GURO-921499 format. One record per atom (N, C-alpha, C, O): x, y, z. Coordinates in steps of 0.2 Angstrom, whole numbers, plus 5000, padded with zeros to 4 digits. Each point is the difference from the previous one (the first is absolute). Last residue first. Example, Ala and Ser with C-alpha at 12.3 -4.5 7.8 and 13.67 -1.06 7.14 Angstrom:
BEGIN
506449895035;500450065001;499650055003;500350065001;499949664999;499650065000;500450065000;500549995003;
This chain:
BEGIN
499551695038;500150004994;499750074997;500150014994;500149885031;500150054996;500350014994;500550035000;497949785018;500650024995;500050084998;499450024999;499449885024;499950034994;500750004996;500550035002;498949785016;500150075002;500050024992;500049954996;498349885019;500650004993;500250055001;499650045003;499049785011;500250085001;500649984995;500549965000;497249895011;500649994993;500350095001;499750055001;498649755015;500250074996;500450014999;500449975004;497749855006;500550024994;500350084998;499750044998;498649865016;500349945002;500650024998;500549985004;497550154998;500750035002;500549975001;500450015004;497050004980;500549955004;500850055003;500450044997;497650064986;499749965007;500449945004;499749965003;501450094973;499450045004;499749965005;500049945001;502450054995;499749954996;499150045003;499849995006;502750194991;499949915005;499249974995;499950014994;502650195005;499349944997;499849955003;500349955002;501050325000;499749925003;499549984997;499550024999;502850154994;499249985002;500049955002;500549965000;501550255002;499749924999;499350015000;499750045004;501150194988;499949965008;500149934995;500049994994;500050204993;500850005000;499949945010;500449995004;497350104983;500649974995;500749995000;500350004994;497449985025;500650054997;500549984994;500549965001;498149895014;500150065006;500350064996;500450035003;498149734988;500550034999;499950075006;499550025003;499549724992;500050045003;500650075001;500449995004;498049784983;500750035003;500250095001;499850044997;498849684999;500150085004;500550034999;500549985002;498349794984;500350055006;500150065001;499750044997;498849724993;500150084999;500549995006;500049955004;499349854992;499950044997;500250064997;500250014994;500949805024;499650044999;499850024992;500550004996;501549935016;499449935000;499450044996;499849974995;503050105005;499450045003;499349934998;500149974994;502450065000;499949935005;499350005005;499849975005;500850144973;500049935000;499949965008;499749955001;500850284995;499349995000;499949954999;499549985001;502550085005;499550035006;499549974998;499649985004;502250014982;500049975003;499449975005;499849955002;500350224983;499949954994;500049945007;499549965000;501250235006;499650025000;499549924996;499449995001;503250064999;499650015007;499249995001;499849975005;501250034971;500249965006;499749995006;499649955002;500650244987;499349974998;500049945004;499649995004;501250225004;500449974996;499549935001;499849985005;499450294994;500349915005;500349984996;500050024994;498850275006;500549944997;499849935005;499750015006;498650224992;500549965004;500449944996;499649964997;498450255006;500549984996;500649985002;500550035003;496750025005;500649995001;500649974994;499949944997;497450195014;500649964993;500750015003;500350055002;497749975019;500450024995;500449974994;500349955002;497649945008;500450045003;500450044995;499949994994;498949774999;499850065006;500450025002;500549965000;498949874981;500550035003;499750085001;499850044997;499649704989;499850045004;500550055006;500449965003;499749924969;500149985006;499550045006;499650044997;501549904979;499650025002;500149975006;500349945001;501550114981;499749935003;499550045005;500350055003;501550024976;499850035003;499549935005;500149944998;502450094988;499449975001;499750025005;500350025005;502250024978;499650015006;499049975001;499849984995;503550044995;499349935003;499350055004;500050015006;502550034977;499750015004;499349965003;499849964996;503050124993;499349964999;499650005008;500150005006;502650084991;499150055000;499449944996;499650044997;502549895013;500050004991;499450045000;499649994996;500849975025;500550034999;500150034991;500350044996;497549925016;500649945001;500350074996;499750054997;497849955016;500349994993;500849975001;500149965004;496950045006;500649975001;500450034993;499850004995;497750055019;500449994994;500749985004;500249995006;496849985001;500849975000;500350044994;499850004995;498050125018;500549994994;500649985000;500550045000;496849935012;500750025003;500150004991;499749984996;497950045012;500550004999;500649995000;500250065001;497750075007;499849924999;500649964995;499749964996;500750285014;499649945006;499749944997;499849965004;502650104991;499850045001;499249965001;499949935001;503050064999;499149975001;499750064999;500250055001;502249844990;499950085000;499149975002;499649974997;503149905002;499349995003;499750065001;500150035005;502449834983;499550075003;499350005000;499750004995;502549825004;499350034999;499850075002;499950025006;502649824994;499750055003;499650024994;500250034995;501849855007;499549944998;499450055004;499849975005;502550074992;499650035007;499449955001;499849985005;501849954978;500550005006;499450045006;500049985006;499449994971;500149935002;500450005008;500149955003;498050224986;500649995000;500349945004;499749985005;498050024983;500250035005;500749985000;500149944999;498149984986;500450044999;500350065005;500050064999;498849765007;500349964996;500450054993;500449984996;498050075021;500650005005;500349954992;500249955003;497550084997;500350064997;500949995000;500450024995;498349825008;500150004994;500150054998;500150014994;499649905027;500349974997;500350024992;500449974996;498250155019;500550015001;500749934996;500650014999;496949954997;500250094998;500750015003;500450034996;498849795013;500050004993;500150064996;500350024995;499349975029;500549984998;500149964994;500349955000;497950195007;500650035002;500549964996;500350034995;497749855005;500150064993;500650035003;500550004996;498949855018;500149974994;500250064994;500450004995;498750075028;500749965000;500349974991;500550024998;497750205008;500049924999;500649984998;500350014995;499450195020;499850004993;500149925000;500349975005;499650285011;499649915001;500149984991;499750034995;501750175020;499749974996;499749924999;500349955000;500150325015;499849935002;500149974993;499750044996;501450165019;499649984995;500149934998;500549965001;500050165025;500149974995;499449994994;499450005001;501450085026;499450014993;500649994993;500550034998;500549845026;499450084997;499749994995;499849944997;502449895007;499450005002;499850095000;500550044999;501549744990;499750075003;499250015002;499549974998;502949865005;499250025001;499850064999;500050045004;502049915007;500150004993;499350004995;499950044996;500349945028;500250074999;500150004992;500050064997;499749745012;499550024999;500150085001;499450045002;502449804997;499749994994;499350075003;500050054996;502449955015;499449995000;499450014996;499750054999;502549804998;500050075001;499050015004;499549965000;502349825005;499650024995;499950095002;500050035005;502149865003;499450025002;499650024994;500250054997;501649755009;500150084997;499350015003;499749965003;501449804990;500050035004;499950084999;500350024996;498549754994;500750054999;499950045005;499550015003;499849725000;500050054999;500450084997;500650005002;499549724996;500250045005;499650084996;500050014994;498849735002;500750074997;500150055007;499650015005;498949734987;500350035006;500550044997;500449984996;497749854999;500350024998;500250055003;499650045003;499149724995;499950035003;500850084999;500649975000;497449834992;500450024997;500350045006;499550005004;498449864996;500949975001;500650044997;500549964999;497350145002;500049954997;500449974997;500249994995;500450215015;499350015000;500149934994;500550004996;500950205022;499749934999;499549974996;499550015003;502650195001;499250015000;500049924996;500449974995;501250235020;500049904999;499250024997;499650045003;502450185002;499249985001;500149914997;500549984997;501150205015;500049944996;499450004999;499650015005;501550145010;500549994995;499749964996;500450004994;498350075026;500550055000;500449994992;500150054998;497749795001;500650015005;500550064999;500350014995;497249854993;500550075001;500350005008;499750015005;498849824978;500249995008;500650064999;500649984998;497049914991;500850024999;500050025006;499650005005;498849804984;500450035004;500550065001;500649985000;496949954985;500849995000;500250035006;499750045002;498149844987;500150045003;500849995001;500249944999;498649994979;500249995006;500150035004;500050064997;500149944977;499150005004;500150005009;499650025003;502250004976;500149995007;499450025001;499950065001;501649974980;499449964998;499849975008;500249945000;501650245000;499450014994;499549974999;499550034997;502349975021;499449985002;499650014992;499449985000;502750004999;499949965005;499349995003;499749955002;501550224985;499749964998;499949924999;499849964996;500750275016;499549994995;499749934996;499549974999;502350055015;499550005003;499450004999;499549975002;502650074986;500149935002;499249985001;499849954997;500750285001;499849984995;499949915000;499649974997;501250165021;499250014999;499849984996;499449995000;503149995003;499449975004;499350015000;499649955001;501850174987;500149914996;499950005003;499450004998;500350215010;499949994994;499849934997;499549994996;501050075031;500349994994;499549994993;499649955000;499350145025;500449934996;500050024993;499650014996;500350135027;499850024993;500449924998;500549995002;498050085022;500649974997;499750024990;499550014997;499050005030;500450044994;500349944997;499949945001;498150065018;500449975000;500350034990;499650004995;498850055032;500150014994;500649954996;500449985005;497949945012;500350035000;500450034993;500149964996;498349875010;500050035006;500750085000;500250035005;498249844976;500549995003;500150055006;499850055000;498149814986;500450045002;500649995004;500149955002;498849904976;499850035009;500550055001;500550014996;499049944981;499749945004;499950025006;499450015003;501250194981;500549925006;499249975000;499450034998;500750184982;500049965007;500149955002;499849954997;501250264986;499549955000;499949975007;500350025005;500850194979;499949975005;499349955001;499450004998;502650174986;499649954999;499949995010;500550015004;501150164977;499849995006;499249964999;499650034995;502850074990;499349945001;499950005007;500549995003;500950224983;499949975005;499449965000;499450024999;502850114986;499150004999;500149945009;500549975002;501450154992;499650024994;499350005001;499650044999;501949835017;500050115000;499750024995;499750055002;500349735001;500550014998;500250054998;500350024996;498249805018;499850085001;500949994995;500449965002;497349905012;500749994996;500250084997;499650045001;498749825020;500450064999;500549994994;500649985002;497249875013;500550004995;500350064998;499550045000;498849845020;500350074997;500450004995;500549995004;497749875011;500749995001;499950044994;499550004996;498849975026;499850044994;501149984998;500450015004;498349955017;499749964996;500150034992;499649984996;501750105024;499649995001;499749954994;500449965000;501850114991;499850035008;499350004998;499750024995;502749964991;499249965003;499950045006;500350025005;501350004971;499950035007;499149965002;499550004997;502750014983;499449955003;500050045004;500550045002;501050044976;499750005006;499649985002;499650004995;502149934987;499450015000;499950015006;500249965004;502150094983;499649955002;499250035001;499950064997;502350064998;499849944995;499749955003;500249954999;500350275008;499450004997;500149944998;499549994995;502150045022;499249995004;499349994992;499549985000;503150094995;500049945000;499049985004;499749954999;501550254987;499550005005;499849935004;499549995003;501450044977;500850015003;499649985009;500249965005;498749934976;499950055000;500750015007;500349955003;498549854984;500950015000;500150104999;500350034996;497549945001;500449924999;500650044998;500250034995;497250025018;500650014997;500349965000;499949955004;497450044996;500749995005;500550024995;500050004994;497949975000;500250075000;500550005003;500350055000;498449754995;500250034996;500450075001;500450024996;498449855019;500549995000;500650034994;500650015001;496950005006;500650065004;500649984996;500350054998;497649814999;499850074998;500550065003;499950065000;500449715003;500050004992;499850085000;500350044997;499949855024;500750004997;499950034992;500550024996;497649965018;500250055004;500950014996;500350065001;498349794991;499650074997;500350025004;500150064997;500549705011;500150044993;499850084996;500350014995;498849915029;500850014998;500550014993;500450044998;497449905005;500050075002;500750025000;500350044998;499049744996;499850044995;500150095002;500150054996;500349765020;500650014993;499750054997;500250065000;499249965024;499849964994;500650004994;500550044999;499950015029;499950034992;499849964994;500349954999;500650085030;499749964995;499650044994;499650045001;502950015018;499150014998;499849954995;500449964998;501850075023;499749954994;499250034998;499550005004;502950105008;499450005001;499749964993;500250014994;502249975022;499850074996;499349974999;499949955003;501749885003;499950035006;499650054989;500049994994;502449895005;499449995004;499750045001;500450055001;501249924976;499950075006;499349955003;499649984996;502249874988;499350054999;500050035007;500449985004;501449944980;500050025007;499550035000;500050064999;500949764982;499950085002;499550015006;499549985001;502749874990;499449985002;499550105001;500250055002;501449804978;500150075006;499449995004;499449994997;501949804991;499450034999;500050075005;500049995006;501649824993;500250075000;499450044998;500250065000;499749705007;500150055004;500050054999;499750045005;499649834981;499750035002;500250045006;499750055002;501649874976;500049985005;499350055004;500150075000;500249894971;500350055008;499849975006;499549985000;500549904975;499650035006;500550055004;500650014999;498649894972;500650015006;499850045004;499750054998;499049784985;500150075005;500450015003;500149965005;498949854976;500350025005;500350075001;500350034995;497749784991;500450075000;500350025006;499550005005;499049834978;500349975006;500450075000;500350014995;497549924992;500550005001;500450015005;499749985005;497850004987;500450024995;500750005003;500350034995;498149925019;500049954996;500250014994;500149954997;501150145025;499550004997;499849954997;500349955001;501550145018;499949964993;499150004998;499649995004;502950155011;499250004998;500049964994;500450014995;501750055025;499749944995;499250004997;499649965003;502650185010;499550005002;499649974992;499950034995;502749965018;499450014993;499449995003;499949965004;501950005011;500050074999;499650034995;499950065000;500049685007;500350055003;500150084997;499550004996;498249904999;500949954997;500650035002;500350044997;496850015009;500750005000;500449965000;500149955004;497350094985;500649965004;500650045001;500250044995;497049974992;500650045002;500449965007;499749985005;498149994974;500549985005;500950035000;500550004996;496450054996;501150014999;500149975004;499650005005;497949984982;500549965005;500750045001;500549984996;497650134985;500749955002;499949995007;499850045003;498750104985;499849935004;500749965001;500149955004;500250194976;499550045005;499749925004;499849954996;502850074994;499649994998;499150015005;500049985006;502550174995;499749924999;499349994998;499750044998;501350185003;500149964996;500149954999;500249984994;500050165025;499350034996;499849974996;499450004999;502449945012;499449965002;499550024998;499549975000;502750124994;500149945001;499149985001;499749974995;501050255011;499849994991;499849904998;499649984996;500850095029;499450024997;499949984992;499649964997;502550005012;499749965001;499150014998;499749964997;502250204999;500049914997;499649965003;500049944996;499950265015;499750034993;500249914995;499649974996;501350055030;499450034997;499649984993;499549964999;502649905010;499950064998;499249994999;499649954997;500949915025;500349994992;499750084997;499550035002;501149835024;499550064999;500449994990;500649984999;498749865026;500350024995;500150094997;499750045002;499249745019;500250094996;500449994995;500449955001;498149855009;500450044999;500150074999;499550044999;498949675003;500250075000;500650044999;500549964997;498149804993;500550025005;500150084998;500050034994;498449844996;500349945001;500550035006;500149975005;497350104983;500650025006;500549954999;499649955000;498550154984;500249955004;500550015004;500450044998;498350134992;499549944998;500249955003;499649965003;500850295006;500349964997;499449934997;499550005002;500050285003;499949935003;500349964994;499850014994;500950255014;499949964997;499849925003;500349975005;500550315003;499949935000;499649964995;499550044998;502150205006;499349984996;499949905004;500549975001;500950305002;500249934998;499349965000;499550045000;502250205002;499349984996;500249935001;500549974998;500850295007;499749905002;499549984996;499550044999;502450205002;499249965001;500349945000;500649985001;501250144999;499650065004;499549965001;499849995006;501749884984;500250025006;499650055004;500050015006;499449844976;500550074997;500150045005;500050064999;498949685000;500150065003;500450054994;500349974995;498149775007;500250044997;500350095003;499550045000;499249675004;500250075002;500650034997;500549975000;497649815000;500550034997;500150075003;499550045000;499549715009;499950075002;500650024993;500449964998;497949835003;500650034999;500150084998;499850034996;498849745020;500050044994;500750044999;500550005004;498949805004;499450015002;500050074995;499650004995;502249905020;499549934997;499350004996;499649965000;502550224998;500049945005;499349964999;499849984995;502350214996;499549954998;499849975007;500450005004;500850244983;499949965005;499249945002;499450025001;502650174981;499349954999;500249965009;500649975002;500150274984;500149975007;499649934999;499450015000;501750164981;499149995004;500549945005;500549975000;501050224986;499749915001;499450045004;499950065001;501950094993;499349984992;499849955000;499949964995;501650115024;499250055000;499850004992;499750044997;502349855012;499449975002;499550044998;499449985000;502750114993;499549954996;499649965004;499649984996;501350275009;499849955002;499849954996;499450004997;500450224998;500850005000;500149925003;500549974997;497450074984;500350005007;500849995001;500449974997;497650104987;500650045000;500349975006;500250045004;497649904994;500350004995;500550024996;500049994994;498849905030;500150054996;500449994994;500449965000;497349965010;500649974999;500450074997;499850034995;497850005010;500750005006;500649994998;500550045001;497649904984;500150075002;500350045003;500150064998;499649695000;500350034995;500050095000;500550044998;498049805015;500849995004;500450054995;500350055002;497549864990;499950055007;500750035003;500150065002;499849794980;499950034998;499950055004;500150064998;500349745008;500650024999;499650064997;500450055003;498249825005;500250045007;500650044997;500250055003;498549844982;499650065002;500450015004;499950065002;500849774988;500150054995;499750075003;500250054998;499949715014;500550065000;500050064996;500450055003;497549814995;500250045009;500850034999;500050065002;499049854978;499650055004;500450025005;500450055000;500449764993;500150054996;499850075003;500450055002;499949755013;499650014995;500350064997;500450045004;500749795014;499850074997;499650004996;500149944997;501449905016;499850004995;499550025000;499649965001;502950005014;499349984999;499750024995;500550014996;502049985019;499549964997;499550014998;499749955003;502650105012;499450074998;499949944991;500449994995;
């Protein structure tokens, strides 16, 4: 294996693989990235046994092809520090990967490519076509509500459902729920569902973050595959049945609060400074044209503010974890938000006025 590649090409590919590389690996080779070189391209692959990412880069000068594995983190740090515009020379010398640039010579140990784990990709499944911005929005607007190391493993991921010409993502940690729906470029013939693990959905979010291209997303009964601009990501799905989220979304008669998102968020930020560090609770009392937001803590410190709004319905006295509300507000694009109350002891529904594409449910806090 002997080839030349620009710093920008190799750094971009290594950055894409680092999120998958296992930091606390049981197998030393899981800390390595697989090199595969042919006459025109370099393919880098990383895996943690539960997921795999593969990127393709264009090489500038080909001498000979081959395969090997090298430490991903060291390699990434080294290449990132090379001079801008450098052409980097990679070649194998026995069991060592030699690297030469305008600034010096470097020597990295390798492990045999034959020992690199093969990620078993499931055949079949259904492929959907979605724009990069739509998939990015779907993930960004819901993934924050995923469970984190919950014993109910099916909550530690993002539920995806594809039906007809729409794709829906749902996340919940049993205290709040986030739901987003967007359109596909093409219809699908049958419904597809799956729960994507937290780590994997975060990696997919990184891959599509800057992409304006169409993305192919394939769901099989046990895995998900995403293909965008020369990068392929595959992951196993979480086994288990996701909760019936439609039953969690409150319905029926409600009292509706319409308020400027920025004004509400800034007020919550100020008041919550004096909330309990443990519960992060803020109390909201509604009236016809303003809401009262207050908080206190065990040190008997207090904060209180009033914010102008439009409110229709019966007055509500309710409390929430301020972090849950703030995360929802930051994911809504509009200038205003609507909060639908169904009683002082029941979950509320937060929406973007005039749109049913995004829905957020938050359980009240007893303080």
